[in-house]
Structure formats: structure tokens, C-alpha cells
N, C-alpha and C positions, 0 to 999 in steps of 0.2 A: 881813562878809566877802564877798568876790569875787569874781565866776567868770572863770576862768583866757579870755585871749584866743583861746589855739586849741582852746579846747574845743569841741566837736559832739557833741550830740546824735543817739543814735545809738537809734531805737523799737526795741521788746528783740525784733521780728519779724525785721528789717531787719537788728536783730544775731548772729540763730538762722540765716538764708538766706546770710551771712558769713562762718560758719561752719562751717557744712555744706559752701560750694562749695569755704572751702579744703582741709575733708576730704575731700572727694571727691576736689580735683585732688590730694594727695598718699598719699592710695592709690592712684591711679591711677597716678604714676609707682614707688611702689611697687614693682606688681604690675608692671609693667614695667621693674623693673631686676631681680625675680624672676625671670623669664621670660630674663632676657636670660643671666641666672646660670646656671640651668638649659641654656640652651643651649651654653653656652661650656661647663661642666662634663661635658656629652654629647661635644661634639669634643675635649674632652682624653680621656677613654674612650676613645673612638676611637684617637686619637690613640698612644695608650699603648699599646691592644692589636695596632695594627699594626705598633707598634716594638717587641713583645715586653717592653714593661716589666714586670716584674710587682712588687716592688721601687720604693717612694719614698722617697727620700732625705730622711732626717727631718734637726734640727740635730746630732745626736749619731753621725750618718754619716759615717766617713774620706773619702765620696769628697767628698762636700757640705764639712764642714770644710774640704780643699783648691781647691776648686771657691770659692770665701767666699773664701781669701785668693789667688787669684790673679784674681778681681774685682776686693781693694781693689791688687793689684799691679800692673795691670791700667796703670793713667795711669803708670806709674812707668815701668814698660818699652815706654810706647808713648813717652815720650819715648826716653828711650835707643835705642830702636832710629831713629829720625828721628836724633842726632844723631850716631851711629856713621853714616847716609847723608851727613849734611853730610860728613863726615870722611873718605869715602873719597871720598865726590865730589874734593873736595878735593886731594886726593894726586892720583887721578888728572889732575886738573887741572896741577898739581905737575910728573907724569912727562911731559906732553904737553910742556910749556916747561923739559924737563929742568934744572927747579932741586930734586929731589926731596931730594936732602941735602947743600944748599946752607943749611939754616938757617929757610927759609919755613915 
């Protein structure tokens, strides 16, 4: 049986040091994310208090469902608004040229 070419022996004390270092880095990152989460939560609660928001919307709330539907249709409505703007611009151009009812 042969040893693989990419095999590297790591002494047990080195393996422990590597794992310990990775664990410390992971724990530090977790604590930083937790602190960030708590800060955002406090800011959110302060904003809700300033805006006199008493009730948060849930998935079953009618206003939540209306807003979700609006967001889903927003891209379509934006494209439709752009098309309407282009049509109105074209009508104004034809009106300037007195070609409004000539079939153009």
C-alpha cells in the first residue's frame, strides 16, 4: 500500500492548534453577526415606535398580501408605464408635425 502523493503529515498538536484557531475565528464572526443583529433590531424597534406602528404584518394580514401582490406586479406595471410614456411622446411628435390623424 502506498502513501498518496498529496498526503501531508500533521502532528496532533499542530492539528489541534489549527482547529482551535478556526474555532476562534468562527466564534468571533458569530459574535460580530449577533451584535449586528441586535443593533438592527434596536434600530427597527425605535423606528416602529417613532412611526407609531403597533402591529406588525404577518403573512395572513390582508395589507401584507396586497403589498406582496403589488411587488409581484411592479415590474409589469413599470414596463407598462414606460410604454405609455413612449406612446404619448410619439403622439406629441405627430401633433407637432400635423400628422396626428394621417395614419402614422
